[in-house]
N, C-alpha and C positions, 0 to 999 in steps of 0.2 A: 825262708831261706835262710841256714845257719850263718852268720857272719863268721868271717877268717878274724884269727887272732892279730889283734892290732891296728883292725880297720877302725878308720873313725865312724860312726854312729851318722848316717845322713841326717842333716838338718832340714827340718820343716820349714816350708816358706811361709815366711809371716806376711799377710796382706798389708800389714801395716808399714812395711818395708818398701810397696809399689811406689807412692807419693812421692818421696825424694828421688827414686829413678828417673820418673817423669820429668821431675824439675832438673835434674840432670842434662836431659835431651833439649829441654828448651834453651840452656847456655851453648848446645853446639850451633855455630853458625849455618844457617841454610840460605841460598840463593832463591827466593822467593819470586823475585822482581825479574821476569825472563826478558823484558824489554828492556833493560838496560845492557844487556848484553847483545844486542842488535844495533848495526850501524846507523848513524844519525840518519840515513834516507831511508830507514823503514820505519814501519809503525804496527804493533801488535795488537792494536786495542780490541780488534773484532777476532782475534785469536789466529787471525791468518796474516803473514808478513807479506804486507802489500807497498809499495813504491811509493813515496810522498812527492816525486820531483814530478812538477808538471808541465815539462817542457814539449812535450808532444801533443799534450789538449791545447797550450799555447799557440803552438805554431798551426794547428789548426784551424784555431779561431782568429788568428791574426790573417791567414789567407782570406777570409770573408772580407778583410777590410784592404787587401791589397789594390794597387793602382789597376791591376788587370782585371780583376772582379769587378771593381767600381766602373771600369770602362765598360764592362759587357752589361751593366744591370743597367746604365743610362744610355739607352738606345736612342739615336736621334731620328728624328721622324724628316723623310725629303718631303718637297714638293711634290703631289701627284694630282692628274686630272682628276676634278670630282668632288674635291674636300674642299673645305672652307677653311682658313688658318688665321691666326694671329701671328704677323711678321713681327718679330722681336727681334730688337739689337742683342745681341749676346752680351756686350760687355755693362750697359745701362737698365736693360730689361725694359725699354721704352718701345712703344710699339709705331711700327707704319699707319698713321691715322689720317683721313680726310677730314678735314675739319672748315666748314663754311665754303667749300670748294678747293681748300689749299691743301696739298699733301706736304706733311712734315711729321718729323719724329716727335712723339709725346707718351705721357704717363696714360696709362689704361683710364679711358672717360668714362668707365661704367658699361652699360647693355645697350648703350646706343647704337652700334655697330659699325662706326665710322672707321674701327680698326678691324673689322672682317675682311676677309679678300678670297673671294671664290675662284680657284684653281681651274684651269681651263686648258687646253691643246689644241694647235692649228701648226699642221704641216711640220709636227716635230719639235714646236715653240710651245712654252709656256707662256700665260698671260693671266693676271689678277686683276678680276672685276670686282668692285664694291656693289654687293646686293642693296646698298641703300641709293646710291646715284646711278647706279648701271653703267659706269665708266669702267674705261681700263686703266690700270696703272702705265702710264708713257713716258716719252721724254720729248723735249722740243729740240730746236736745231742748235740750241745754246748749251745742252747738256744738263739742263735742269727738268727734275721729274714732276709730273703733273699727273692728274685723272680727269681730263676734260672730253674725253671723246668715247662713244660706244660702239666703236669697232674695234677687232683684234687684227692689227696690220703690223708694218716692219717695226714702228716706234712704239709698239707695246707688246715685243718680242722678247721673252727671258728666256734663261738658261740658268741652273743654277749647279753649283761646281762646291763639292764637299772639301773643305780646308782640313788640313792634317792636324791643326791645333783644336778642330771642333768648330761646328756651324757650318754653314755655307756661305757661299760668296755668288751674289746675284750679277748677273751679267747680262748686258745688253749690245745688240750690234748697232756700230756706228759706222757708216759707210762699211770698209773692208775690214773692219777692227772688231773685238768684243772690250768693252770698258765695263767699269765695275761700278755698282752702286753703293755711294758712300753718303756720310751725314757733314754738313758743313755747321761745323762746331757754333758758330757765330749766329747763326739763324735757326738751327735745326732742320732746314729745307734740306732735300735730298738732292745731289748732284752727282754727276759722273766723274769718274777717276779714271787716270792709267796707272795710278798706284795699287797699294795694298786693296784698298777696297774695306768694306765693312763687315763685319762676321754676323750671320743672321742667323734665327732659330724659328723653326717653323711648328706652331702648335696647333693642332687640329680644334676646333671649335663644335661643340656639340649643338644639338637641336635648340637647347635652351640658351644659347649665346655666350655660354661662358666656356673658356678653353678646357679641353680635356680630350682623352683619348677614344 
């Protein structure tokens, strides 16, 4: 095509001039780190904006350790006829034990069985019989507990009442009232009281003689 008069000739592209042009592009500031523009509570390490706040997860985890959950997980065992129990003082962990014919509170004496008590029922009243001696836990006329007789009569009648703070209170009939079983701290013997009484825990004893459900 003929060129117009006075029109400058087109300049041919020189490939040697391209590198300086690329260097010019490098000097232009581009924002390449997208995560810098995100709010502090987000992260884009995986290419997807995800919250880093773990409040919801923490609340769910804390719920597992709440007093309500712990209370539901630690179900207490009430005494029931036909089962054998270790009767444990809730405060100290010591057991109601028959040793040399004496009923007292002791630490676990092993697998001798002096702390085994087979629960029975008669006329709606509970009774606790030692499988070692064949005698029932009961009381004398002075309000002291013993396990001297092999019958389940009025002085061997028990009932268990659940306490609001956990554990059970053991009550026995004394004439026209119910009295609670408690511990004489000076002798570790078991006696009657009209006061608060001792809190007890009943743990089932398995066939091997050890506590277990």
